[in-house]
C-alpha beads as a LAMMPS data file, in Angstrom:
LAMMPS data file: protein, C-alpha beads

77 atoms
76 bonds

1 atom types
1 bond types

-500.0 500.0 xlo xhi
-500.0 500.0 ylo yhi
-500.0 500.0 zlo zhi

Masses

1 110.0

Atoms # bond

1 1 1 0.433 -0.146 -0.136
2 1 1 1.826 4.137 -1.416
3 1 1 2.970 6.353 0.052
4 1 1 5.049 4.486 2.335
5 1 1 8.035 6.211 4.867
6 1 1 11.067 3.974 4.622
7 1 1 14.097 5.733 6.567
8 1 1 12.604 9.067 6.856
9 1 1 11.905 8.762 2.688
10 1 1 8.275 8.771 1.541
11 1 1 7.471 6.444 -1.859
12 1 1 4.051 7.755 -3.086
13 1 1 3.533 5.534 -6.873
14 1 1 5.002 7.676 -8.905
15 1 1 9.023 7.446 -7.225
16 1 1 8.377 3.597 -7.703
17 1 1 7.353 4.353 -11.036
18 1 1 10.771 6.463 -11.348
19 1 1 12.703 4.030 -8.822
20 1 1 11.691 1.354 -11.301
21 1 1 12.691 2.614 -14.850
22 1 1 16.093 3.576 -13.434
23 1 1 16.660 -0.306 -11.863
24 1 1 14.977 -1.254 -15.303
25 1 1 18.130 1.099 -17.506
26 1 1 20.414 -0.379 -15.226
27 1 1 20.079 -3.444 -14.072
28 1 1 23.770 -4.233 -15.658
29 1 1 26.167 -2.616 -13.570
30 1 1 24.032 -4.366 -10.450
31 1 1 21.929 -3.032 -7.334
32 1 1 25.094 -1.393 -5.302
33 1 1 25.953 0.419 -8.559
34 1 1 21.952 2.265 -9.113
35 1 1 21.748 2.682 -4.764
36 1 1 24.050 5.111 -5.534
37 1 1 22.887 6.580 -9.378
38 1 1 19.315 6.897 -7.561
39 1 1 20.927 8.607 -4.481
40 1 1 22.399 11.330 -6.690
41 1 1 19.693 11.779 -8.617
42 1 1 17.268 12.203 -4.986
43 1 1 20.516 14.611 -4.085
44 1 1 20.570 11.714 -0.771
45 1 1 23.161 12.933 1.253
46 1 1 24.707 12.265 4.942
47 1 1 25.469 15.493 6.784
48 1 1 29.023 14.134 5.600
49 1 1 28.750 14.849 2.466
50 1 1 28.217 11.355 1.135
51 1 1 25.881 9.031 -0.357
52 1 1 23.099 7.499 1.413
53 1 1 23.837 4.360 0.179
54 1 1 23.456 1.759 2.754
55 1 1 19.804 4.071 3.448
56 1 1 18.850 3.762 -0.493
57 1 1 19.776 -0.637 -0.700
58 1 1 17.816 -0.955 2.031
59 1 1 14.957 1.006 1.154
60 1 1 14.924 -0.803 -2.593
61 1 1 14.971 -4.221 -0.852
62 1 1 12.331 -3.413 1.461
63 1 1 10.490 -1.991 -2.190
64 1 1 11.016 -5.514 -3.058
65 1 1 10.455 -7.399 -0.091
66 1 1 6.828 -5.839 -0.535
67 1 1 5.728 -6.794 -3.553
68 1 1 6.534 -3.623 -5.200
69 1 1 9.894 -3.505 -7.437
70 1 1 12.389 -5.891 -8.782
71 1 1 15.333 -5.720 -7.891
72 1 1 18.467 -7.348 -10.499
73 1 1 20.350 -9.982 -8.404
74 1 1 22.338 -9.192 -5.677
75 1 1 26.261 -9.598 -7.584
76 1 1 28.261 -12.033 -5.223
77 1 1 32.111 -12.959 -6.018

Bonds

1 1 1 2
2 1 2 3
3 1 3 4
4 1 4 5
5 1 5 6
6 1 6 7
7 1 7 8
8 1 8 9
9 1 9 10
10 1 10 11
11 1 11 12
12 1 12 13
13 1 13 14
14 1 14 15
15 1 15 16
16 1 16 17
17 1 17 18
18 1 18 19
19 1 19 20
20 1 20 21
21 1 21 22
22 1 22 23
23 1 23 24
24 1 24 25
25 1 25 26
26 1 26 27
27 1 27 28
28 1 28 29
29 1 29 30
30 1 30 31
31 1 31 32
32 1 32 33
33 1 33 34
34 1 34 35
35 1 35 36
36 1 36 37
37 1 37 38
38 1 38 39
39 1 39 40
40 1 40 41
41 1 41 42
42 1 42 43
43 1 43 44
44 1 44 45
45 1 45 46
46 1 46 47
47 1 47 48
48 1 48 49
49 1 49 50
50 1 50 51
51 1 51 52
52 1 52 53
53 1 53 54
54 1 54 55
55 1 55 56
56 1 56 57
57 1 57 58
58 1 58 59
59 1 59 60
60 1 60 61
61 1 61 62
62 1 62 63
63 1 63 64
64 1 64 65
65 1 65 66
66 1 66 67
67 1 67 68
68 1 68 69
69 1 69 70
70 1 70 71
71 1 71 72
72 1 72 73
73 1 73 74
74 1 74 75
75 1 75 76
76 1 76 77
């Protein structure tokens, strides 16, 4: 059920559409790269200037687990 609030970020249906399109575009690069791109596009930074990369990955995983998003398989190695 949308909107969802994850890590102090509210996700509406248009955000979900945007995220899924971004995932589809960069599918081949993997989840970490996708989360970094999303952080940059959203201007989602920590107070020290670092990307909120881990928060973004948690957000994407939560959306996937709830059936709202389809992510590429996790890269291992």
